[in-house]
C-alpha positions as CSV (number, residue, x, y, z in Angstrom):
1,M,-5.8,-0.5,-48.0
2,N,-8.8,-3.5,-48.2
3,N,-7.6,-7.1,-49.3
4,P,-9.7,-9.6,-50.6
5,P,-9.4,-12.7,-48.9
6,P,-7.7,-15.4,-49.7
7,S,-8.9,-18.4,-51.8
8,S,-9.0,-22.0,-51.6
9,A,-6.2,-22.4,-53.3
10,D,-4.1,-20.4,-51.2
11,A,-4.6,-22.2,-48.3
12,P,-1.0,-22.9,-47.7
13,L,-0.6,-18.9,-47.9
14,L,-2.6,-18.9,-45.1
15,Q,-1.5,-21.3,-43.3
16,R,1.6,-20.4,-43.6
17,L,0.8,-16.7,-42.6
18,I,-1.1,-18.3,-39.7
19,M,2.2,-19.8,-38.0
20,L,4.2,-16.8,-38.9
21,E,1.7,-14.9,-36.9
22,K,1.7,-17.3,-33.5
23,R,5.5,-16.8,-33.9
24,V,5.6,-13.0,-33.9
25,R,2.6,-13.1,-31.2
26,A,5.3,-15.2,-28.6
27,C,7.9,-12.6,-28.9
28,E,9.3,-11.8,-25.8
29,D,11.2,-8.2,-26.5
30,K,11.8,-6.1,-30.0
31,H,14.7,-7.3,-30.6
32,E,13.6,-11.1,-31.2
33,L,10.7,-9.2,-32.9
34,T,13.1,-7.7,-35.3
35,F,14.9,-11.2,-36.2
36,V,11.9,-12.7,-37.0
37,M,10.9,-9.9,-39.5
38,V,14.4,-10.0,-41.3
39,N,14.8,-13.1,-40.9
40,E,12.4,-16.1,-40.6
41,T,9.7,-13.7,-43.2
42,N,11.2,-16.4,-45.8
43,A,8.8,-18.7,-43.8
44,L,5.6,-17.1,-46.1
45,T,7.9,-15.9,-49.3
46,P,10.9,-16.4,-50.3
47,Y,13.5,-13.4,-50.5
48,R,17.1,-12.8,-50.7
49,Q,17.5,-10.4,-48.9
50,A,15.6,-8.3,-46.6
51,A,15.8,-4.7,-44.7
52,L,13.8,-3.6,-41.3
53,W,13.6,0.9,-41.4
54,A,12.8,2.3,-38.4
55,G,13.0,7.2,-38.7
56,N,11.5,9.5,-37.1
57,V,9.9,13.2,-38.4
58,K,10.6,16.1,-37.3
59,T,7.5,18.9,-37.2
60,S,7.1,22.2,-37.4
61,H,5.5,24.1,-34.2
62,T,3.5,26.6,-35.9
63,N,2.0,24.0,-37.5
64,S,1.9,19.6,-38.0
65,V,2.7,19.1,-41.5
66,P,6.7,17.0,-41.5
67,N,9.4,18.8,-42.2
68,K,12.0,16.4,-41.7
69,V,12.7,12.8,-41.9
70,R,15.6,10.9,-40.5
71,G,15.3,7.3,-40.7
72,E,18.3,3.9,-39.5
73,I,18.6,0.1,-40.5
74,V,18.0,-1.6,-37.4
75,A,17.7,-4.9,-38.8
76,L,19.4,-6.9,-42.0
77,S,18.7,-10.8,-42.5
78,G,21.7,-12.3,-41.3
79,L,23.0,-9.5,-39.1
80,A,23.0,-10.4,-35.7
81,I,23.8,-6.2,-34.8
82,P,23.8,-4.2,-38.6
83,S,26.6,-1.9,-38.4
84,E,25.4,1.8,-38.7
85,N,28.0,3.3,-40.0
86,S,29.0,1.2,-43.0
87,A,28.7,3.0,-46.8
88,F,26.1,0.3,-47.5
89,N,23.8,0.9,-44.5
90,V,24.5,4.8,-44.4
91,W,23.2,4.3,-48.3
92,L,19.9,2.4,-47.7
93,S,19.1,4.3,-45.1
94,G,18.9,7.5,-46.8
95,L,17.1,5.8,-50.2
96,L,14.2,4.0,-47.6
97,T,13.8,7.8,-45.6
98,R,13.3,9.7,-48.9
99,H,10.8,6.2,-50.5
100,S,8.7,7.0,-46.6
101,T,8.4,10.7,-47.8
102,G,6.1,9.8,-50.9
103,E,3.1,8.8,-51.8
104,N,3.5,5.1,-52.2
105,A,5.3,4.7,-49.0
106,A,1.2,4.3,-46.9
107,E,1.1,1.3,-49.8
108,P,2.5,-2.5,-49.9
109,C,4.9,-1.5,-53.5
110,M,7.8,-1.8,-55.6
111,L,10.8,-0.1,-54.9
112,T,12.8,1.3,-57.4
113,V,15.6,4.0,-58.0
114,M,16.2,6.6,-61.3
115,Q,18.3,5.0,-64.1
116,G,21.4,6.6,-64.2
117,T,22.3,7.8,-60.8
118,E,24.0,6.3,-57.5
119,D,20.8,4.7,-56.3
120,Q,21.2,2.3,-59.6
121,R,24.7,1.3,-58.9
122,M,25.0,0.8,-55.0
123,W,21.6,-1.7,-56.1
124,E,23.0,-3.8,-58.7
125,E,26.0,-4.0,-56.7
126,Y,24.3,-5.3,-53.5
127,L,21.3,-6.1,-54.0
128,P,18.6,-8.3,-56.2
129,E,16.1,-6.5,-59.1
130,K,13.0,-7.0,-57.5
131,A,11.9,-5.4,-53.9
132,L,9.1,-5.2,-51.8
133,W,8.1,-2.5,-49.7
134,I,5.2,-2.7,-46.4
135,P,4.7,-0.4,-44.5
136,L,4.8,-0.9,-40.4
137,P,2.1,1.5,-39.6
138,L,3.9,2.3,-35.8
139,H,1.4,5.0,-35.1
140,A,-2.5,4.7,-34.8
141,Q,-4.5,6.2,-37.2
142,P,-6.0,10.2,-35.6
143,G,-9.7,10.0,-35.5
144,S,-11.4,11.9,-37.6
145,G,-10.9,16.1,-37.0
146,S,-8.3,18.1,-34.9
147,D,-9.3,20.3,-31.9
148,N,-10.2,22.9,-34.3
149,G,-12.2,21.2,-36.4
150,E,-10.0,21.2,-38.8
151,P,-9.3,17.5,-40.8
152,A,-6.3,15.7,-39.2
153,K,-4.0,14.9,-40.9
154,K,-2.1,11.5,-41.9
155,N,0.5,10.8,-39.3
156,P,3.8,10.0,-41.0
157,L,4.8,6.8,-42.4
158,Q,7.8,5.6,-39.0
159,A,9.0,2.6,-40.2
160,G,9.4,-0.4,-43.2
161,L,10.7,-3.3,-44.5
162,V,12.0,-4.3,-47.2
163,L,12.5,-8.1,-49.0
164,W,15.0,-8.1,-52.0
165,R,14.8,-11.0,-54.8
166,E,15.5,-11.9,-58.5
167,E,11.7,-12.0,-59.2
168,G,8.1,-10.8,-58.6
169,W,5.7,-10.7,-56.1
170,T,2.5,-12.0,-56.7
171,P,-1.2,-10.1,-55.6
172,Q,-1.5,-13.3,-53.2
173,E,1.5,-13.4,-51.7
174,I,1.7,-8.9,-51.4
175,A,-2.0,-9.4,-50.1
176,A,-0.6,-11.7,-47.3
177,L,2.4,-9.7,-46.5
178,A,0.5,-7.0,-46.2
179,I,-1.3,-8.2,-43.2
180,L,1.6,-9.8,-41.9
181,G,3.0,-5.6,-41.5
182,E,-0.1,-4.6,-39.6
183,T,0.9,-7.9,-37.6
184,Y,4.6,-6.9,-37.1
185,A,3.9,-3.4,-36.7
186,H,0.7,-4.0,-33.5
187,A,3.7,-6.6,-32.1
188,W,6.4,-4.0,-32.3
189,R,4.1,-1.1,-31.0
190,A,3.1,-3.5,-28.3
191,L,6.5,-4.0,-27.1
192,G,8.1,-0.5,-26.6
193,G,9.8,-0.9,-29.9
194,G,8.2,2.0,-31.5
195,P,9.3,5.6,-31.9
196,R,8.7,6.3,-27.6
197,S,10.4,6.6,-24.7
198,W,10.6,8.0,-21.4
199,F,10.0,11.0,-23.1
200,G,7.3,9.9,-24.8
201,E,6.5,9.9,-29.0
202,G,10.2,10.9,-30.5
203,G,12.3,10.2,-27.3
204,W,14.1,13.4,-26.7
205,K,13.5,15.5,-29.4
206,G,9.7,15.0,-30.4
207,F,10.0,16.3,-26.5
208,A,12.0,19.3,-27.0
209,E,9.5,20.1,-29.8
210,R,6.1,19.9,-27.7
211,L,7.4,21.7,-25.4
212,R,7.2,24.6,-27.4
213,S,2.7,23.9,-27.1
214,K,1.8,26.6,-25.1
215,R,-0.9,24.5,-23.4
216,L,2.0,21.4,-22.0
217,R,4.2,24.8,-20.8
218,L,1.6,26.0,-18.7
219,T,0.1,22.5,-17.3
220,I,4.1,22.3,-16.3
221,L,4.4,25.1,-14.4
222,L,0.7,25.2,-13.3
223,L,2.8,21.3,-11.6
224,I,5.5,23.1,-10.2
225,V,4.0,25.6,-8.9
226,V,1.6,22.8,-6.7
227,L,5.0,21.0,-6.3
228,M,6.7,24.2,-4.2
229,F,3.5,24.7,-2.0
230,F,3.6,20.6,-1.1
231,P,4.5,20.0,2.6
232,V,8.2,18.9,4.0
233,R,10.6,19.1,6.9
234,Q,13.2,21.4,7.4
235,S,16.3,19.2,7.9
236,V,20.2,20.1,8.0
237,L,23.7,18.4,7.8
238,A,26.1,18.6,10.5
239,Q,29.9,17.0,11.1
240,A,29.0,15.1,14.6
241,E,31.0,13.1,17.3
242,I,29.8,10.8,20.4
243,V,31.3,12.4,22.9
244,P,30.9,11.2,26.5
245,R,28.3,12.4,28.8
246,N,29.6,13.5,32.0
247,P,33.2,12.7,31.4
248,F,36.1,13.2,34.6
249,T,38.7,15.8,33.1
250,V,42.0,14.7,34.3
251,R,44.1,17.9,34.7
252,A,47.4,19.2,36.0
253,P,47.6,19.8,39.7
254,L,50.8,22.5,39.5
255,R,53.3,23.7,36.7
256,G,55.8,21.1,35.7
257,V,56.7,18.2,32.7
258,V,55.3,15.2,32.2
259,K,57.1,12.4,32.1
260,R,55.2,9.6,31.1
261,I,51.6,8.7,30.4
262,M,51.4,5.5,32.5
263,V,47.7,4.2,30.1
264,Q,46.5,4.0,26.3
265,P,44.1,6.0,24.7
266,N,40.9,3.8,24.9
267,E,42.5,1.5,28.2
268,T,39.6,0.7,30.7
269,V,41.3,2.4,34.1
270,K,40.4,1.8,37.9
271,Q,39.8,4.1,40.4
272,G,43.3,4.7,41.8
273,N,45.4,3.7,38.9
274,I,47.9,6.3,37.9
275,L,47.6,7.5,34.9
276,V,50.3,10.5,35.0
277,L,53.8,11.0,35.8
278,L,55.3,14.5,36.4
279,D,58.9,15.2,36.7
280,A,59.4,14.8,40.1
281,E,63.3,15.8,39.9
282,D,63.3,19.4,41.0
283,I,60.6,18.9,44.0
284,K,62.9,16.6,45.3
285,G,65.4,18.5,45.2
286,K,63.5,21.4,47.0
287,L,62.0,19.4,49.7
288,E,65.1,17.9,50.7
289,S,66.8,21.0,51.4
290,A,63.7,21.9,53.3
291,R,64.1,18.7,55.3
292,Q,67.4,20.0,56.0
293,T,66.1,23.6,56.9
294,L,63.8,22.1,59.3
295,A,66.7,20.1,61.1
296,V,68.5,23.3,61.0
297,A,65.5,25.5,62.6
298,D,64.9,22.4,65.2
299,A,68.7,22.4,66.7
300,E,68.5,26.2,66.9
301,L,65.3,25.8,69.0
302,R,66.4,22.8,71.6
303,Q,69.8,24.7,72.4
304,R,68.3,27.8,73.0
305,Q,65.6,26.3,75.0
306,Q,68.8,24.3,77.2
307,Q,70.3,27.9,77.6
308,A,66.7,29.9,78.1
309,L,67.0,27.6,82.3
310,F,70.4,30.1,82.7
311,D,69.9,33.0,80.2
312,E,67.0,35.7,80.3
313,K,68.0,36.8,77.3
314,S,67.7,33.2,75.3
315,K,64.0,32.8,76.2
316,A,63.7,36.3,73.7
317,V,64.2,34.7,71.2
318,L,62.8,30.9,71.8
319,G,59.5,32.3,70.0
320,I,61.4,33.7,67.4
321,L,62.9,30.5,67.1
322,Q,59.6,28.6,67.0
323,S,57.9,30.4,65.0
324,Q,61.1,29.8,61.7
325,R,60.8,26.0,63.3
326,D,56.7,26.3,61.9
327,Q,57.9,27.9,58.8
328,A,60.4,25.1,57.7
329,A,57.7,21.9,59.1
330,S,55.0,23.9,56.6
331,D,58.1,24.6,53.6
332,A,58.6,20.5,54.1
333,A,55.1,19.5,54.4
334,Y,54.4,21.5,51.3
335,L,56.7,19.5,49.0
336,Q,55.7,16.5,50.7
337,S,52.5,17.0,49.2
338,M,53.5,18.3,45.8
339,L,55.9,15.6,45.8
340,K,52.0,13.1,45.7
341,R,50.5,15.2,43.4
342,T,53.5,14.9,40.2
343,E,51.0,11.3,40.5
344,I,48.4,11.9,38.9
345,R,45.5,9.1,39.4
346,A,42.0,8.2,38.4
347,D,39.6,9.5,40.7
348,R,36.9,7.1,39.3
349,A,36.6,4.2,36.7
350,G,36.1,4.3,33.3
351,V,38.4,4.7,29.7
352,A,40.9,6.5,29.6
353,V,40.2,9.0,26.1
354,F,43.0,11.4,24.7
355,D,45.9,11.8,21.7
356,D,48.7,10.1,21.4
357,P,50.8,9.8,24.7
358,Q,53.9,10.1,23.2
359,E,53.3,13.7,22.3
360,W,52.3,14.2,26.0
361,S,56.1,13.4,26.7
362,G,58.3,15.7,27.6
363,R,55.9,18.1,27.4
364,P,55.1,21.0,29.7
365,V,51.6,21.9,31.3
366,A,50.7,24.3,33.3
367,L,48.2,24.4,36.1
368,G,44.9,23.2,35.4
369,E,45.5,21.8,32.0
370,R,43.9,19.4,30.9
371,I,45.2,15.9,29.5
372,M,42.4,13.0,29.0
373,V,39.4,12.6,30.1
374,I,38.0,9.3,31.6
375,A,34.5,8.9,30.4
376,D,31.6,5.9,31.1
377,P,31.7,4.2,27.9
378,L,27.9,2.9,28.3
379,D,27.1,7.5,28.9
380,V,27.7,8.9,25.7
381,E,25.7,11.3,24.1
382,L,25.8,13.0,20.0
383,E,27.5,16.2,20.3
384,A,27.2,18.3,16.3
385,H,28.4,21.5,15.2
386,L,26.3,23.0,12.8
387,P,27.1,25.3,10.3
388,L,26.4,29.1,10.7
389,G,25.2,29.2,7.2
390,D,22.5,26.5,7.5
391,A,21.4,27.0,10.7
392,I,17.3,26.1,11.0
393,A,15.2,26.9,13.8
394,L,15.9,23.8,15.8
395,S,14.5,22.7,19.3
396,P,14.8,20.0,22.5
397,G,13.3,17.2,21.2
398,S,13.6,17.7,18.0
399,E,14.5,14.6,15.5
400,V,18.4,13.8,15.1
401,R,19.5,10.7,13.1
402,L,23.6,10.0,13.6
403,F,25.1,8.4,9.9
404,M,28.5,7.0,10.9
405,N,31.1,7.0,9.2
406,A,31.9,3.9,9.4
407,E,28.2,2.5,9.5
408,P,26.5,5.2,6.6
409,A,23.7,2.4,5.4
410,S,22.6,1.7,9.3
411,P,21.4,5.4,10.2
412,V,21.1,6.0,15.0
413,E,18.0,7.7,16.2
414,A,18.8,10.2,18.7
415,T,16.8,13.4,20.4
416,L,18.2,16.8,20.3
417,S,18.5,18.2,23.6
418,R,20.3,21.3,23.2
419,V,21.9,24.0,21.5
420,G,24.2,26.7,21.9
421,Y,23.6,29.9,21.8
422,R,25.9,30.9,20.0
423,A,28.4,30.4,16.9
424,I,32.4,29.1,18.2
425,P,35.3,27.8,16.5
426,V,35.5,24.9,15.2
427,A,38.4,22.9,13.7
428,D,38.0,23.8,10.2
429,G,37.9,27.2,10.8
430,T,34.6,28.0,10.5
431,L,31.4,28.9,13.0
432,A,29.1,26.7,14.1
433,Y,26.5,26.1,16.9
434,R,27.0,23.0,18.8
435,A,24.2,21.3,19.6
436,R,24.0,17.8,21.8
437,A,21.2,14.8,21.8
438,T,20.8,12.0,23.7
439,F,20.7,8.9,21.0
440,A,17.0,6.3,21.6
441,S,18.8,3.7,22.9
442,R,21.4,3.7,26.0
443,P,24.6,1.2,25.1
444,D,24.5,-2.1,26.5
445,S,28.0,-3.0,26.4
446,A,31.5,-1.8,26.2
447,S,32.3,-3.3,22.3
448,S,28.4,-1.5,21.4
449,R,28.5,0.4,17.7
450,L,27.9,3.5,20.0
451,R,32.0,4.0,20.9
452,V,33.7,7.3,22.0
453,G,35.2,9.2,19.6
454,L,33.2,7.6,16.4
455,K,32.8,10.9,13.7
456,G,29.4,10.7,11.5
457,T,27.2,13.5,10.0
458,A,24.4,14.1,11.7
459,K,20.3,15.1,10.2
460,L,18.9,17.7,12.2
461,Y,15.2,17.3,11.4
462,G,13.1,21.5,12.5
463,K,9.8,22.6,11.9
464,R,7.6,21.5,8.3
465,T,7.5,24.0,5.3
466,F,6.8,24.4,1.6
467,L,9.3,22.6,-0.4
468,A,9.9,26.7,-2.2
469,V,10.6,28.0,1.3
470,Y,13.2,24.3,1.5
471,L,14.7,24.8,-1.9
472,F,15.6,28.0,-1.7
473,R,15.5,29.6,1.3
474,K,18.9,30.8,0.6
475,P,19.0,32.2,-1.8
476,L,15.7,34.1,-0.3
477,T,18.0,34.8,2.4
478,M,20.4,36.3,0.5
479,L,17.5,38.5,-1.6
480,R,16.9,40.0,1.9
481,L,20.4,41.3,2.5
482,W,20.4,43.0,-1.3
483,L,16.4,44.5,-1.5
484,G,17.2,45.1,2.6
485,I,13.7,43.4,3.8
């Protein structure tokens, strides 16, 4: 619509239009803009009530002709946020939606309703008599033609501003409001207030409609195929724990019952400290009996030696008695050494690593059974259990990152040193490959964050492969099993 330039008599109206356009350009977001539309337009021309309507269009997938329009009341004068489900808003939204599909919707015009209808009753109850419809072209106008050579169809109307008052509008006011409507529409598009979203025009519904286009679907399919050949590094997650590198294992030196654990878990011990006391009452009784037997053998041997000076028969049994005496002495010495072994001492300094000492009190142990470990707190490594179903090709020197449960946001770098050649049962009853990795930096003190016993999740990196193989590794494995290839 080509509006004639205002004459000199309209200078005050033109001045108000310019001031209002400056106000529009100063809006920082669409919410401020919609408030200006319905409330501050009154600075250009007086009115009693204003409403801002915005709609979206659902188009047919066989052609671009709109078959359904839906709209809503975005803003009302005098209200901060209009109630979407109120009876007045529902009726007014329907009325303006029907008007937006009419022939005169693209031009400023007087809004009317049919006599004797429900629309007339609602209008007379809530609104003034005269209403001016001001279209807001939120879409840029199409070019000269479409891709197939046919004339381009006019884009459907997407928004409109309606003003109500008791008297009508002059041609000068309508011309100024038409210019202001284009200014509002331009500002609305610039501030992202048009029918656009992350999915483009019409939001998700509009994007779903455009997916029916063969060209768009082929473009998306081609993009997905290209992404599937993007090189990525294989990786797998595994439960991990910080363990000592070369620990000294404290084992039971004989069969017996644990009387008392002399140290606490994670306690620092020195070489020679007593770690475990075994019950020695039975050994003490046997040692006392062996000592009595040795004393008897000594006395009998001395007696025979004295008789052998006068009796030849006594000389004949001296060898037997000497052997019995040596046997009794050997038994007493053995039991004496067994008594000393009931005190298990530390062969090296370090930290005692074991479970609750109360669980060991009164517990019978077999010969060679493991009781605890003495570890160097500054010599640790990473132990991970790689699930059997998630195993990938790993080689020594591969990168490993440990995310500890206590500090998940601060990963620790490590290097894979070895992986077990066969799977072993783990605590949760499944099978897993045991992997060991050395840390990039050695702990500098016993209070370091790399403390023995801390657990977390390790991420083990393998060789590079395509994204498709990385994502569909397990499905491809199952497919090979089914097909037998």
